Kinemage of the C-alpha trace (Angstrom):
@kinemage 1
@onewidth
@group {chain A} dominant
@subgroup {mainchain}
@vectorlist {calphas} color= white
{ca unk a 1} P -13.451 -21.258 52.385
{ca unk a 2} L -15.430 -18.206 51.345
{ca unk a 3} L -12.307 -16.543 49.953
{ca unk a 4} L -11.394 -19.712 48.018
{ca unk a 5} L -14.840 -19.866 46.461
{ca unk a 6} L -14.677 -16.168 45.597
{ca unk a 7} L -11.278 -16.612 44.014
{ca unk a 8} L -12.539 -19.564 41.988
{ca unk a 9} L -15.546 -17.561 40.852
{ca unk a 10} L -13.342 -14.682 39.707
{ca unk a 11} L -10.994 -17.000 37.818
{ca unk a 12} L -13.953 -18.786 36.210
{ca unk a 13} L -15.521 -15.468 35.163
{ca unk a 14} L -12.221 -14.279 33.659
{ca unk a 15} L -11.902 -17.526 31.727
{ca unk a 16} L -15.416 -17.174 30.351
{ca unk a 17} L -14.659 -13.580 29.337
{ca unk a 18} L -11.500 -14.663 27.505
{ca unk a 19} L -13.395 -17.403 25.690
{ca unk a 20} L -16.138 -14.952 24.710
{ca unk a 21} L -13.569 -12.466 23.374
{ca unk a 22} L -11.821 -15.205 21.391
{ca unk a 23} L -15.124 -16.359 19.922
{ca unk a 24} L -16.059 -12.779 19.043
{ca unk a 25} L -12.687 -12.245 17.346
{ca unk a 26} L -13.112 -15.468 15.381
{ca unk a 27} L -16.547 -14.412 14.128
{ca unk a 28} L -15.885 -10.681 13.718
{ca unk a 29} L -14.840 -8.913 10.534
{ca unk a 30} L -11.365 -9.369 9.125
{ca unk a 31} L -9.724 -5.945 9.041
{ca unk a 32} L -7.724 -5.315 5.860
{ca unk a 33} L -5.765 -2.052 5.680
{ca unk a 34} L -5.492 0.082 2.547
{ca unk a 35} L -2.887 2.818 2.157
{ca unk a 36} L -1.681 5.261 -0.477
{ca unk a 37} L -0.110 2.271 -2.239
{ca unk a 38} L -3.490 1.695 -3.885
{ca unk a 39} L -6.077 3.849 -5.600
{ca unk a 40} L -8.804 4.357 -3.004
{ca unk a 41} L -11.220 6.618 -4.869
{ca unk a 42} L -13.593 3.848 -6.038
{ca unk a 43} L -15.177 2.886 -2.707
{ca unk a 44} L -17.838 0.744 -4.348
{ca unk a 45} L -15.125 -1.420 -5.911
{ca unk a 46} L -13.546 -2.115 -2.540
{ca unk a 47} L -16.923 -2.918 -1.002
{ca unk a 48} L -17.526 -5.519 -3.708
{ca unk a 49} L -13.997 -6.875 -3.378
{ca unk a 50} L -14.425 -7.175 0.400
{ca unk a 51} L -17.693 -9.056 -0.136
{ca unk a 52} L -15.977 -11.397 -2.620
{ca unk a 53} L -13.087 -12.155 -0.261
{ca unk a 54} L -15.478 -12.585 2.665
{ca unk a 55} L -17.403 -15.279 0.837
{ca unk a 56} L -14.158 -17.014 -0.097
{ca unk a 57} L -12.731 -17.084 3.438
{ca unk a 58} L -16.012 -17.599 5.278
{ca unk a 59} L -15.907 -14.398 7.351
{ca unk a 60} L -16.790 -10.763 6.703
{ca unk a 61} L -13.916 -8.659 5.350
{ca unk a 62} L -13.673 -4.956 6.060
{ca unk a 63} L -11.267 -2.743 4.120
{ca unk a 64} L -10.009 0.082 6.329
{ca unk a 65} L -8.357 3.143 4.787
{ca unk a 66} L -5.279 4.512 6.531
{ca unk a 67} L -3.679 7.823 5.627
{ca unk a 68} L -0.057 6.897 6.349
{ca unk a 69} L 2.058 3.804 5.880
{ca unk a 70} L 3.361 4.104 9.430
{ca unk a 71} L -0.153 3.893 10.810
{ca unk a 72} L -0.893 0.810 8.704
{ca unk a 73} L 2.320 -0.868 9.831
{ca unk a 74} L 1.626 -0.067 13.499
{ca unk a 75} L -1.858 -1.582 13.263
{ca unk a 76} L -0.302 -4.796 11.955
{ca unk a 77} L 2.232 -4.706 14.772
{ca unk a 78} L -0.486 -4.362 17.441
{ca unk a 79} L -2.744 -6.952 15.840
{ca unk a 80} L -5.582 -4.514 15.141
{ca unk a 81} L -5.345 -5.277 11.419
{ca unk a 82} L -5.125 -8.816 10.074
{ca unk a 83} L -3.952 -7.954 6.568
{ca unk a 84} L -2.772 -4.845 4.740
{ca unk a 85} L -1.767 -3.628 1.288
{ca unk a 86} L 1.396 -1.668 2.014
{ca unk a 87} L 4.070 0.169 0.080
{ca unk a 88} L 7.242 -1.661 -0.917
{ca unk a 89} L 9.361 0.779 1.124
{ca unk a 90} L 7.897 0.041 4.591
{ca unk a 91} L 7.816 -3.650 3.669
{ca unk a 92} L 11.560 -3.602 3.010
{ca unk a 93} L 12.143 -1.412 6.057
{ca unk a 94} L 10.338 -3.605 8.597
{ca unk a 95} L 10.376 -7.118 7.118
{ca unk a 96} L 13.254 -8.307 9.319
{ca unk a 97} L 11.244 -7.521 12.452
{ca unk a 98} L 8.976 -10.495 11.674
{ca unk a 99} L 5.684 -8.990 12.845
{ca unk a 100} L 4.193 -9.428 9.376
{ca unk a 101} L 4.725 -11.762 6.444
{ca unk a 102} L 4.496 -11.560 2.661
{ca unk a 103} L 1.209 -12.944 1.341
{ca unk a 104} L 0.825 -11.884 -2.292
{ca unk a 105} L 2.053 -9.374 -4.868
{ca unk a 106} L -0.065 -7.816 -7.635
{ca unk a 107} L 0.918 -8.487 -11.227
{ca unk a 108} L 0.617 -5.339 -13.354
{ca unk a 109} L 1.101 -5.412 -17.125
{ca unk a 110} L 2.579 -8.912 -16.898
{ca unk a 111} L 5.069 -8.303 -14.076
{ca unk a 112} L 5.021 -7.954 -10.262
{ca unk a 113} L 6.791 -4.624 -10.716
{ca unk a 114} L 6.156 -0.899 -10.765
{ca unk a 115} L 8.266 2.266 -10.970
{ca unk a 116} L 8.291 5.976 -10.232
{ca unk a 117} L 6.977 8.467 -12.765
{ca unk a 118} L 8.367 11.993 -12.570
{ca unk a 119} L 5.582 14.278 -13.753
{ca unk a 120} L 5.028 17.948 -14.531
{ca unk a 121} L 2.057 19.913 -15.856
{ca unk a 122} L 1.339 19.117 -19.496
{ca unk a 123} L 2.037 22.729 -20.501
{ca unk a 124} L 5.196 23.082 -18.426
{ca unk a 125} L 8.399 23.930 -20.291
{ca unk a 126} L 10.297 21.538 -17.986
{ca unk a 127} L 11.688 18.508 -19.797
{ca unk a 128} L 14.186 16.994 -17.332
{ca unk a 129} L 14.430 16.342 -13.595
{ca unk a 130} L 17.356 18.755 -13.360
{ca unk a 131} L 15.129 21.602 -14.569
{ca unk a 132} L 13.012 21.225 -11.432
{ca unk a 133} L 15.805 22.741 -9.345
{ca unk a 134} L 14.493 25.691 -7.371
{ca unk a 135} L 10.880 24.691 -8.044
{ca unk a 136} L 8.009 23.395 -5.881
{ca unk a 137} L 7.916 19.594 -5.620
{ca unk a 138} L 5.212 17.320 -4.171
{ca unk a 139} L 6.004 14.096 -2.303
{ca unk a 140} L 3.366 11.529 -1.423
{ca unk a 141} L 4.604 10.627 2.062
{ca unk a 142} L 7.872 10.010 3.993
{ca unk a 143} L 7.663 6.194 3.826
{ca unk a 144} L 6.785 6.003 0.136
{ca unk a 145} L 9.234 4.362 -2.241
{ca unk a 146} L 8.222 5.955 -5.556
{ca unk a 147} L 6.717 9.029 -3.917
{ca unk a 148} L 9.734 9.968 -1.776
{ca unk a 149} L 12.731 7.610 -1.590
{ca unk a 150} L 13.238 7.186 -5.343
{ca unk a 151} L 13.412 10.880 -6.341
{ca unk a 152} L 15.712 11.574 -3.396
{ca unk a 153} L 17.988 8.730 -4.465
{ca unk a 154} L 18.002 10.081 -8.006
{ca unk a 155} L 19.208 13.435 -6.683
{ca unk a 156} L 21.876 11.754 -4.537
{ca unk a 157} L 23.073 9.848 -7.596
{ca unk a 158} L 23.302 13.123 -9.519
{ca unk a 159} L 25.407 14.679 -6.760
{ca unk a 160} L 22.581 16.920 -5.552
{ca unk a 161} L 21.351 17.556 -2.006
{ca unk a 162} L 17.629 16.647 -1.996
{ca unk a 163} L 17.031 18.876 1.020
{ca unk a 164} L 18.251 21.924 -0.899
{ca unk a 165} L 17.457 21.111 -4.511
{ca unk a 166} L 13.836 22.300 -4.483
{ca unk a 167} L 12.618 25.718 -3.390
{ca unk a 168} L 9.745 24.106 -1.512
{ca unk a 169} L 8.393 20.587 -0.908
{ca unk a 170} L 5.259 19.238 0.723
{ca unk a 171} L 3.509 15.907 1.384
{ca unk a 172} L 0.053 15.029 0.052
{ca unk a 173} L -0.224 11.546 1.659
{ca unk a 174} L -1.871 10.256 -1.512
{ca unk a 175} L -0.483 9.550 -4.977
{ca unk a 176} L -3.789 10.695 -6.453
{ca unk a 177} L -3.587 14.011 -4.617
{ca unk a 178} L 0.031 14.358 -5.728
{ca unk a 179} L -1.080 14.019 -9.340
{ca unk a 180} L -3.825 16.565 -8.715
{ca unk a 181} L -1.295 18.972 -7.186
{ca unk a 182} L 0.698 18.939 -10.426
{ca unk a 183} L -2.402 19.051 -12.636
{ca unk a 184} L -3.649 22.121 -10.772
{ca unk a 185} L -0.175 23.758 -10.761
{ca unk a 186} L 0.090 23.690 -6.971
{ca unk a 187} L 3.392 21.883 -7.533
{ca unk a 188} L 5.776 22.210 -10.466
{ca unk a 189} L 6.657 18.527 -10.351
{ca unk a 190} L 6.245 15.298 -8.434
{ca unk a 191} L 7.182 11.645 -8.305
{ca unk a 192} L 4.297 9.181 -8.258
{ca unk a 193} L 3.517 5.475 -8.326
{ca unk a 194} L 3.329 4.329 -11.970
{ca unk a 195} L 0.436 1.966 -11.203
{ca unk a 196} L -1.658 4.742 -9.658
{ca unk a 197} L -0.948 7.071 -12.598
{ca unk a 198} L -1.788 4.371 -15.150
{ca unk a 199} L -4.927 3.356 -13.252
{ca unk a 200} L -6.173 6.933 -13.241
{ca unk a 201} L -5.200 7.435 -16.880
{ca unk a 202} L -7.519 4.557 -17.791
{ca unk a 203} L -10.313 4.976 -15.234
{ca unk a 204} L -10.244 8.707 -14.377
{ca unk a 205} L -8.310 10.336 -17.266
{ca unk a 206} L -9.374 13.838 -16.235
{ca unk a 207} L -6.940 13.490 -13.298
{ca unk a 208} L -3.907 12.708 -15.471
{ca unk a 209} L -4.776 14.642 -18.633
{ca unk a 210} L -3.041 17.775 -17.390
{ca unk a 211} L 0.171 15.995 -16.426
{ca unk a 212} L 3.116 14.769 -18.458
{ca unk a 213} L 5.727 12.121 -17.627
{ca unk a 214} L 9.288 13.405 -18.019
{ca unk a 215} L 11.165 10.433 -16.558
{ca unk a 216} L 10.657 6.834 -15.452
{ca unk a 217} L 12.718 5.107 -12.777
{ca unk a 218} L 13.949 1.526 -12.784
{ca unk a 219} L 11.521 -1.210 -11.711
{ca unk a 220} L 10.836 -2.203 -8.110
{ca unk a 221} L 8.803 -4.954 -6.448
{ca unk a 222} L 5.116 -4.000 -6.561
{ca unk a 223} L 3.573 -2.902 -3.213
{ca unk a 224} L 2.710 -6.210 -1.498
{ca unk a 225} L -0.198 -7.587 0.477
{ca unk a 226} L 0.906 -8.789 3.909
{ca unk a 227} L -0.524 -10.611 6.939
{ca unk a 228} L 0.222 -10.017 10.610
{ca unk a 229} L 2.306 -12.567 12.479
{ca unk a 230} L 0.268 -14.728 14.830
{ca unk a 231} L -2.835 -14.764 12.667
{ca unk a 232} L -4.713 -18.048 12.507
{ca unk a 233} L -2.853 -20.151 9.949
{ca unk a 234} L -6.023 -21.554 8.391
{ca unk a 235} L -7.392 -18.025 7.900
{ca unk a 236} L -4.103 -16.831 6.398
{ca unk a 237} L -4.148 -19.726 3.944
{ca unk a 238} L -7.784 -19.125 2.955
{ca unk a 239} L -7.088 -15.445 2.306
{ca unk a 240} L -3.948 -16.264 0.326
{ca unk a 241} L -5.832 -18.831 -1.765
{ca unk a 242} L -8.664 -16.352 -2.355
{ca unk a 243} L -6.277 -13.690 -3.652
{ca unk a 244} L -4.136 -16.008 -5.760
{ca unk a 245} L -7.254 -17.598 -7.274
{ca unk a 246} L -9.046 -14.406 -8.307
{ca unk a 247} L -8.081 -14.811 -11.944
{ca unk a 248} L -9.638 -18.294 -11.963
{ca unk a 249} L -13.306 -17.246 -11.727
{ca unk a 250} L -15.395 -14.681 -13.581
{ca unk a 251} L -16.214 -12.503 -10.564
{ca unk a 252} L -12.574 -12.364 -9.502
{ca unk a 253} L -11.425 -11.530 -13.031
{ca unk a 254} L -13.976 -8.717 -13.232
{ca unk a 255} L -12.658 -7.233 -9.972
{ca unk a 256} L -9.068 -7.536 -11.198
{ca unk a 257} L -10.059 -5.749 -14.397
{ca unk a 258} L -11.484 -2.867 -12.355
{ca unk a 259} L -8.293 -2.803 -10.289
{ca unk a 260} L -6.304 -2.732 -13.572
{ca unk a 261} L -4.332 -5.781 -12.434
{ca unk a 262} L -3.602 -9.067 -14.192
{ca unk a 263} L -3.689 -11.203 -11.042
{ca unk a 264} L -2.069 -11.706 -7.656
{ca unk a 265} L 0.958 -13.969 -7.359
{ca unk a 266} L 3.206 -15.505 -4.726
{ca unk a 267} L 6.638 -13.888 -4.450
{ca unk a 268} L 9.901 -14.070 -2.572
{ca unk a 269} L 10.961 -11.293 -0.185
{ca unk a 270} L 14.038 -10.908 -2.412
{ca unk a 271} L 11.770 -9.143 -4.915
{ca unk a 272} L 12.137 -6.084 -2.672
{ca unk a 273} L 15.912 -6.109 -2.290
{ca unk a 274} L 16.206 -3.192 -4.707
{ca unk a 275} L 13.889 -1.161 -2.496
{ca unk a 276} L 16.144 -1.862 0.473
{ca unk a 277} L 18.964 0.015 -1.251
{ca unk a 278} L 16.875 3.174 -1.071
{ca unk a 279} L 16.787 2.840 2.712
{ca unk a 280} L 20.478 3.665 2.839
{ca unk a 281} L 20.122 6.830 0.785
{ca unk a 282} L 17.420 8.751 2.650
């Protein structure tokens, strides 16, 4: 009898603990990952955006910066992050595993698209990608579309071996830092996200003033905003509605203007089929 009562007490205590944890999770902050796919230098902007989204969804929102795309993806997989703004390359790479879903895509200059910019220092004599052979080249990170996969595909298409084409390569893990590496002549050239370059050219022109674009790639689906599988459906819908409706109120439009975006839109996963082709050429 004593053992039965003890067992019941333990089960009851465990149940109460589970309920308390669930309640805490429901009331706690929504964790939203940010990666190198976005410009992260304006922290005040993201604080105000988080506050805006929190009021829209009825729960605090916390933007969390992650250095690598792989880390951001893993935090979605484990459920530690509820949402994330990821690069188009890891989205295309992992979308069939179904542990996250497509929520929204930014619209930039009228389209949900972006491209790679190949850049050199403004005073560099280099005019073409081919002239970077034997030079120092900066990549953003190994799972970046425009900052890694695209320039490597371009070299494959030209019959070049990307592992031997440059004298030296290195990763910055940030498109902004990649631009700075070229501006400060640490690298002779680089491939960067067109949105990040254009954002900085308008908001922080000192960072792009010493660089020059020598080539532009074809368009790809813009880095998307995703949600983790298993998230509360009502919360997912509120967050989706909040993002898609930002251009419908003055505060949202002001935030979009600071982000240098037109709006957020719904999109089909097929938007990223072109990115998937790069997966085969790494």
